[in-house]
C-alpha positions as a printed Julia matrix, in Angstrom:
268×3 Matrix{Float64}:
 -20.9   65.57   18.45
 -22.78  63.24   15.13
 -20.85  61.59   11.96
 -21.16  64.61   10.01
 -20.03  66.96   11.91
 -16.62  65.35   12.6
 -16.93  64.69    8.56
 -16.59  68.6     8.65
 -14.82  69.43   11.04
 -11.97  67.15   10.56
 -12.35  68.39    6.8
 -11.18  71.38    8.0
  -7.57  70.39    9.83
  -6.88  67.79    6.41
  -7.78  70.85    4.7
  -5.13  73.92    6.28
  -2.52  70.18    7.76
  -1.63  68.67    4.27
  -0.45  70.72    2.18
   1.47  72.78    5.44
   4.99  70.75    6.95
   3.22  69.27   10.02
   1.59  65.77    9.12
  -2.07  66.39    8.29
  -2.33  62.72    8.82
  -0.93  62.96   12.67
  -2.98  65.75   13.32
  -6.26  63.95   12.02
  -5.26  60.98   14.69
  -5.36  63.36   17.22
  -8.23  65.53   16.0
 -10.44  62.16   16.24
  -9.14  60.69   19.48
 -10.48  63.95   21.31
 -13.87  64.22   19.42
 -14.57  60.37   19.17
 -14.36  59.6    15.84
 -16.43  55.87   15.38
 -14.74  52.94   14.28
 -16.11  51.9    10.98
 -14.35  55.88    9.88
 -10.5   56.06   12.07
  -8.03  54.36    9.37
 -10.33  55.02    5.92
 -11.27  58.8     7.19
  -8.37  59.32    7.14
  -6.45  58.54    4.14
  -9.73  59.01    1.97
 -10.46  62.47    2.97
  -7.22  63.38    1.6
  -8.65  63.63   -2.09
 -10.2   66.53   -0.8
  -6.46  67.95   -1.69
  -5.98  66.2    -4.06
  -8.66  67.84   -6.35
  -7.42  71.64   -4.33
  -4.31  71.43   -6.25
  -5.73  69.93   -9.61
  -7.56  73.25   -9.38
  -5.13  75.54   -8.27
  -2.63  74.26  -10.62
  -5.74  73.28  -13.76
  -3.63  75.96  -15.74
  -0.43  74.89  -15.38
  -1.52  71.14  -16.12
  -3.97  71.91  -18.96
  -0.6   73.16  -20.91
   1.73  70.7   -19.58
  -0.71  68.22  -21.22
  -0.55  70.46  -24.65
   3.18  70.31  -25.01
   3.91  67.24  -23.34
   4.9   65.71  -26.88
   6.87  68.76  -27.8
   9.23  69.96  -23.79
  11.45  67.67  -23.29
  11.34  70.11  -20.28
   7.46  69.17  -19.26
   8.33  65.38  -20.02
  10.99  64.84  -17.23
   9.04  67.03  -14.88
   6.52  64.17  -14.8
   8.72  61.38  -15.72
  10.6   62.97  -12.05
   7.66  62.61  -10.3
   6.53  59.3   -11.25
   9.87  58.43  -10.21
   9.54  60.4    -6.81
   6.15  58.17   -6.12
   7.76  54.55   -6.62
   9.77  54.45   -3.05
   6.89  55.24   -0.91
   4.25  53.46   -2.87
   5.97  50.54   -2.76
   7.39  50.09    1.09
   3.67  52.32    1.77
   2.03  48.22   -0.17
   4.6   46.28    2.16
   3.94  47.95    5.48
   0.44  49.48    5.06
  -1.02  46.72    8.0
   1.87  47.15   10.13
   2.07  50.53   10.01
  -1.97  51.22   10.4
  -1.9   48.65   13.17
   0.7   50.2    15.08
   1.36  53.72   14.4
  -1.85  54.88   13.99
  -1.97  56.66   17.06
  -0.83  59.66   19.6
   1.83  59.09   21.27
   4.09  57.47   18.05
   2.54  60.48   16.28
   3.31  63.49   18.96
   6.95  61.4    18.74
   6.88  62.3    14.35
   6.06  65.33   15.41
   8.94  66.34   17.83
  11.47  64.67   15.62
  10.58  66.14   12.22
  10.63  69.6    13.8
  14.32  68.55   15.43
  14.98  68.4    12.07
  13.6   71.78   10.32
  15.38  73.93   13.06
  18.83  72.02   12.14
  18.5   72.45    8.37
  17.44  76.18    9.53
  20.47  76.93   12.08
  22.98  75.39   10.03
  22.42  76.7     6.75
  21.14  73.22    4.82
  18.06  75.05    3.63
  20.3   77.61    1.96
  22.75  75.76   -0.03
  20.46  75.77   -2.87
  20.11  77.03   -6.51
  17.68  79.38   -6.76
  17.81  79.47  -10.29
  16.64  75.96  -10.74
  12.72  76.59  -12.28
  10.61  73.16  -11.32
  10.91  71.93  -14.93
  14.38  72.54  -14.5
  14.04  69.07  -11.61
  16.5   66.27  -12.4
  15.57  62.96  -11.84
  18.16  62.63   -9.38
  16.6   65.39   -7.16
  13.33  63.63   -7.95
  14.23  60.27   -6.7
  15.57  62.03   -3.56
  12.68  63.55   -2.89
  11.12  60.08   -3.56
  13.11  58.25   -0.91
  12.68  60.63    1.62
   8.71  61.28    1.24
   8.82  57.74    2.36
   9.38  58.63    5.91
   6.6   60.7     5.98
   4.85  56.4     5.42
   4.9   57.33    9.45
   1.97  59.35   11.05
   3.7   62.77   11.95
   6.41  62.96   10.2
   4.72  65.0     7.05
   3.95  64.02    3.73
   4.73  67.31    2.96
   7.73  68.07    5.03
   9.72  65.2     4.41
   9.49  66.06    0.52
  10.31  69.77    1.12
  13.33  68.6     3.02
  13.6   66.12    0.43
  14.23  68.79   -2.23
  15.85  71.2    -0.02
  18.86  68.93    0.53
  18.92  67.52   -2.64
  19.51  71.56   -4.2
  15.9   72.9    -4.86
  15.27  76.03   -3.53
  12.01  76.5    -0.66
   9.44  77.04   -3.41
  10.85  74.48   -6.0
  10.81  72.32   -3.31
   7.21  73.49   -2.05
   5.67  73.66   -5.52
   7.3   69.89   -6.74
   5.7   68.62   -3.01
   2.28  69.39   -4.15
   2.97  68.11   -7.83
   4.25  65.45   -5.93
   0.69  64.78   -3.88
  -1.18  64.12   -6.84
  -0.19  60.05   -7.97
   0.88  60.19   -3.76
  -2.71  60.76   -1.99
  -4.94  59.84   -5.39
  -3.83  56.55   -5.23
  -3.48  55.5    -1.72
  -7.08  57.43   -1.07
  -8.3   55.02   -4.38
  -6.55  52.25   -2.95
  -7.54  52.66    0.4
 -11.16  53.01   -0.67
 -11.16  49.97   -2.8
 -10.3   47.93    0.1
 -12.4   48.94    2.26
 -15.94  49.38    0.53
 -16.89  46.16    1.84
 -16.45  47.27    5.61
 -18.72  50.93    4.82
 -22.33  51.81    5.18
 -23.59  54.44    3.44
 -23.57  56.79    6.58
 -20.1   56.63    6.54
 -19.67  56.81    2.67
 -21.58  60.58    2.7
 -19.51  61.56    5.84
 -15.88  60.83    4.21
 -17.79  62.45    0.8
 -18.14  65.38    2.93
 -14.95  65.67    4.78
 -13.41  65.58    1.45
 -15.54  68.4     0.05
 -14.82  70.76    2.73
 -11.1   69.67    3.31
 -10.49  70.76   -0.33
 -12.06  74.15   -0.54
 -10.0   74.84    2.96
  -6.66  73.16    1.11
  -7.19  75.29   -1.51
  -6.77  78.45    0.22
  -4.06  76.84    2.32
  -2.18  75.91   -0.96
  -2.11  80.27   -1.76
  -1.16  81.08    1.26
   1.66  78.66    2.2
   3.48  79.73   -1.63
   3.42  82.82   -0.26
   4.43  82.06    3.12
   7.52  80.47    2.08
   8.6   83.02   -0.54
   9.37  85.0     1.73
  10.43  83.09    5.52
  12.1   80.13    6.46
  10.45  76.8     7.98
  11.79  77.72   12.14
   7.7   78.53   12.8
   6.86  74.78   11.81
   9.52  73.6    13.39
   9.29  74.92   16.61
   5.56  74.35   15.87
   6.01  71.05   15.28
   7.96  70.35   18.63
   5.67  71.61   20.66
   2.59  70.1    19.59
   4.33  66.84   20.01
   4.99  67.36   23.09
   1.85  68.52   24.35
   0.23  64.73   22.38
   2.87  63.04   24.64
   2.57  64.26   27.77
  -1.01  64.43   27.45
  -2.16  60.31   26.02
   1.19  58.94   27.89
   0.07  59.89   30.76
  -3.81  60.36   31.0
């Protein structure tokens, strides 16, 4: 399969999975192994392609973001929201910079991804079965999130540096543990994606630019465009889903797909 076709396939995978709590990076690693992603594109592609998802979030919430920007000086709730996003961003950024090389070398492989998927699935099922996911404030709004709650989300997000954990999954669980309801925790996860994925993409691209050919850059661009379009559709679907359903389905999916990955790649 030519690299441009692989870029399209991985763009679709990224767009579908980035905002679902199933780990987009984990899915990209597995699909990349199956379709024969070239070594030139491998780890860089799996990170930089996320920029399409960042643009999807910005586009989806464009009206809200413009309104918040205009009211930033006059509205303390908006300032607290973005201060909270900044606070939530810091832990993963610091840990990611310190452990980037170790994570890329030892964890960007199918078996660790499968194990992480299973562990995350168990966490989702545990939270739903014990009722922890429902011990939340139904009246809280996105602008009503406290700085302590934002920090809790940020600490949970550091777990997502392990491929297979899921950035959205970890941050949503962190929001639920901190007392947010499902919808607000999911929305905050989307907003947090803007600095987290945006800056991670920029850093990876700048540090890898010298290793990429012009063809490699074109394929990354193709994948990012495809992922942005698909991610746009996924955001709206997930918001509608979490408003009416639990995360049990995602828990079962993670465990099943994780077991398949571990068995297939461990014993092939």
